[in-house]
N, C-alpha and C positions, 0 to 999 in steps of 0.2 A: 518625718521630722528628724533632723540630725541632732545628736546630743553631744555635750561635752566640748563644743567648739569655742566656748567663751564669748561668742557673739550672740545677739538676740535670737538668731535662728536656732541656736543650740538650747535655748531655754524656753522659747515661745515659738509657735508655728501658726501660720494662717490656717484656720479650721475650714473644713468644707461645709460646716453647719450653717454659716452665715458670713457675709463679708466683714462684719465687725466683731467676729468671735475668734479668739486665739486660744489654742491648746497650750497648756503649761506642761512642759516635759516632766516626767516622773521624778527625776533627780532635782528639780527646781521647786517642786510643790511645797516642801518643808520651808524653804526660804520665803515663799509667797505667804504661807500660813503664818509664819513668824511675824512678817510685816503686818498682816491683817490683825493679828492679836495685839500688836503694839499701837494700833490706831484706835481712835474713837469713832467707829463707823456704825451706821444703822445696820442691823443684821436681821435676818428672818430665816426660817427653816420650814420644811414640809416633811411630814412623816405620815405615810399611808401604807397600809399592809401590802398592797399589790403594786406599789410604785417605788422608784428609787428614793432614797433619802437625799434631800437637797438642802444645803446650807448656802446662804447668799449674803453678800456684803455689798452695799451701795458705795460705789467709788466713781467720782467725777460724772461722766456722761453715761455710765453703765455700772459695771461692778465685777465681782468675782463670784462664780458659781462652782460649788463643790458637789459632785454627784457620786453617790455610793450605791451600787446595785449589788444585789445578791441573787443568784439563781442557782438552783440545784445542779450538780454535775450532770452533764449530758442533756440538760434542758435546752430546747431551741431558743435562740436569741429572739426576743420580741421585736417585731417589725416596728421601726420608728423609735424604739427606746433609746434614750440618751445614754451613751457609754459612760462608765465610771471614769472620773477624771476631774481636773480642775480647769476651768475656763475663764478667760478674761473677756468681758463683753464691753465693747466701746473703744474707739480710737483714743479718746482722752484717758480712759482708765489704763489702756495699754501704755501710753506715753508716760503717765504718772508712775506706774509700777516699774517700768524699765529705769526711769530716773531714780526712783527710791532705792532700787536694788543695785544701782551702779552698772547696769547692763549697757553695753554699747548699742545705741539705738540706730534704726535706719536713718541714713543721712537725708534722704528725700522722703516726702510723704508717700505712703503706700497707696495703691490704687483705691480711689474713693475717699481717702483721708484728707481732711482740711489741714491747713497750716495751724499749728498751735504755738502760742507764746508759753513756753514751758514754765517760766517764772510765774506768770499769771495763773497757770493751771495749778502749780504748787501752792501759791497763796490762797487760791480758792479752796483747795483741799484742806489746808490748815485752818481756814476760817469756817469750814462746814461744821454743822452741829449734828450730833448723832440723834437728836430728838426732833429734827426738822421734819414736819409731816410729809413733805414731798420726798425727802430722802428715805424715810421709813416706808412710804408707799413704793418707792423704787426697789428697795430690798425685798419687799413682799412680792412684787411683780416678778423679780428674778427668781424667787423661791418657788414659783409655779412651773419652772422649766424642768419638767420630768421627761419630756420627749423632744425629738428633733423639731417637730412642727412648732411647738410652743416656744422653744428657744429662738427659732427664726423669727416668729411673730414678735416676741418681746425685744429681741435685738433690733429689729426694724422700727418698732415703736419708740424705743429709747433713742435711736439714732435720729428719727424724725423729730422727736421732742427737743433734742440737743441742737438741731439745725439753727433755730433763731438765736440761741444762746452763744453759738460759735462766734457771732460777730463781736460779742463781748470778750471772747478769749483772743481772737485774732487781732482786734483793734480795741483795746480796753477803753480808749477815750472816745470812741465813736458812739453814735446814737443808735440804739437798737431799734429794729422795726417793731411796731406795735403788734402784740399777739392778739389784740382785740380788733376785729375789722370795724366795729362801730366807732373806733377812735379815728378812723381815716375818713376824709371827706368822701361823699358819694361820687361815683363816676358820673356819667351823663344820664339824665332822665330820672324818673322816680319809680318807685315800686308801689304797686297798688295790690290790694289783696282782696 
């Protein structure tokens, strides 16, 4: 990841951990943490003696995860352990954060990224409650990301959960599909059990 270019790639980089995970450059981490501190966001943390310390904030369709690892000098790096750093999880969280920090954003959607109405995304962020049970659960889920495998699973689950909601962001006046299959009329035939 290049640093100091003034573009989004100088501050954020596509992570190899998952398609919807972005690394935050070391010299940008303090700006991201300042923004997080100024927000009313659900937060969670994990502290275990033999795992990295993780702080997590729920933001939009994902959040921000801070990982702090300590290992004795000369100790081998644990296989699959999540490296220390700051990670943005979710395309919506990435877009919201770059807008809030005034970072030049990618002009076109990134591979796999849906189109976002940035104004609607910002309004939804301002209207979000730090005590919303779903957002608190999202932060708690992010705080479980102590290794690469868990981060990939959590990022995938949050992306899948955001997929139906994206229709509300892309076209706020449109009708969202029902998340409950029982609300849809049955196809052909009947089920017998």
